[in-house]
C-alpha positions as CSV (number, residue, x, y, z in Angstrom):
1,M,62.5,149.1,9.4
2,P,63.1,147.1,12.6
3,S,60.5,144.4,13.3
4,Q,58.4,144.8,16.4
5,K,57.6,141.7,18.4
6,S,54.2,141.7,19.9
7,K,54.4,141.3,23.7
8,S,51.6,138.9,24.6
9,P,50.9,138.5,28.3
10,K,53.1,135.9,30.0
11,A,51.6,132.9,31.6
12,E,51.8,132.9,35.4
13,T,51.7,130.1,37.9
14,L,49.0,130.5,40.6
15,H,48.3,128.6,43.8
16,F,44.9,129.1,45.5
17,T,42.1,127.4,47.3
18,A,38.6,127.7,45.7
19,R,35.1,126.4,45.7
20,V,33.9,124.6,42.5
21,V,30.8,126.2,41.2
22,H,28.5,124.9,38.5
23,K,27.0,127.7,36.3
24,N,24.0,127.0,34.1
25,L,25.1,129.4,31.4
26,E,26.1,128.6,27.8
27,G,25.3,124.9,28.2
28,G,26.7,124.8,31.7
29,F,30.3,124.9,32.9
30,F,32.4,124.8,36.1
31,A,34.1,127.8,37.6
32,L,36.4,128.2,40.6
33,Y,35.7,130.9,43.2
34,T,38.2,132.0,45.8
35,D,37.2,133.5,49.2
36,D,38.8,136.8,48.2
37,G,36.5,137.2,45.2
38,R,38.7,135.9,42.3
39,R,37.0,133.8,39.7
40,F,38.8,131.3,37.5
41,Q,37.6,129.2,34.6
42,P,39.4,125.9,34.6
43,I,40.1,124.6,31.1
44,N,40.9,121.1,32.1
45,L,38.9,120.3,35.3
46,A,38.8,116.5,35.5
47,A,35.5,114.7,36.1
48,P,36.1,113.7,39.7
49,Y,36.3,117.5,40.6
50,R,33.2,118.6,38.7
51,R,31.1,118.8,41.8
52,D,29.3,121.9,42.8
53,G,30.4,123.0,46.3
54,L,33.7,121.0,46.4
55,V,36.6,123.0,47.9
56,V,39.9,122.3,46.2
57,E,43.5,123.5,46.4
58,V,44.9,124.2,43.0
59,T,48.1,125.0,41.3
60,A,47.4,126.4,37.8
61,T,48.9,128.4,35.0
62,T,47.1,131.3,33.4
63,T,46.3,131.1,29.7
64,P,46.4,134.8,28.8
65,D,45.8,134.4,25.0
66,L,42.7,132.2,25.5
67,V,39.2,133.6,25.0
68,T,36.2,131.5,26.0
69,F,32.5,131.6,25.2
70,Q,31.7,131.8,28.9
71,Q,34.0,134.8,29.7
72,H,33.6,134.0,33.4
73,G,36.8,134.5,35.2
74,L,40.4,134.1,34.2
75,P,41.0,130.9,32.1
76,V,43.6,128.6,33.8
77,H,45.1,125.3,33.1
78,I,45.2,123.1,36.2
79,K,48.6,121.5,37.0
80,T,47.7,120.0,40.4
81,I,44.4,119.8,42.3
82,R,43.6,118.4,45.7
83,I,40.2,118.1,47.6
84,V,40.2,120.1,50.8
85,D,36.5,119.8,51.8
86,D,33.6,117.9,50.2
87,S,31.0,118.6,52.9
88,Q,29.0,121.1,50.9
89,V,28.8,119.2,47.6
90,G,25.3,119.1,46.1
91,K,23.8,121.6,48.5
92,G,22.6,124.0,45.9
93,E,24.3,126.5,43.6
94,N,27.3,128.0,45.5
95,T,27.5,131.4,43.9
96,R,28.8,133.6,46.7
């Protein structure tokens, strides 16, 4: 009998601008929200970027086989990140 290889989803590279949002759920975590309504859960968001309201430009790869406790957006692994705007940092929860 021929073996069947499972076809797991392939990782994709994404480039987007998003607002960093802190969520008080499951012990708290950070998410990335884009203006067009997409939500991402960054797996490796470095401490300097963990600021609610920060707008960042990101290049990331999807992690299609990863499941998280939060289940809040598509999990991504950040490759590059750059601050675009920090004028709204700390002005309340940015949940749009």
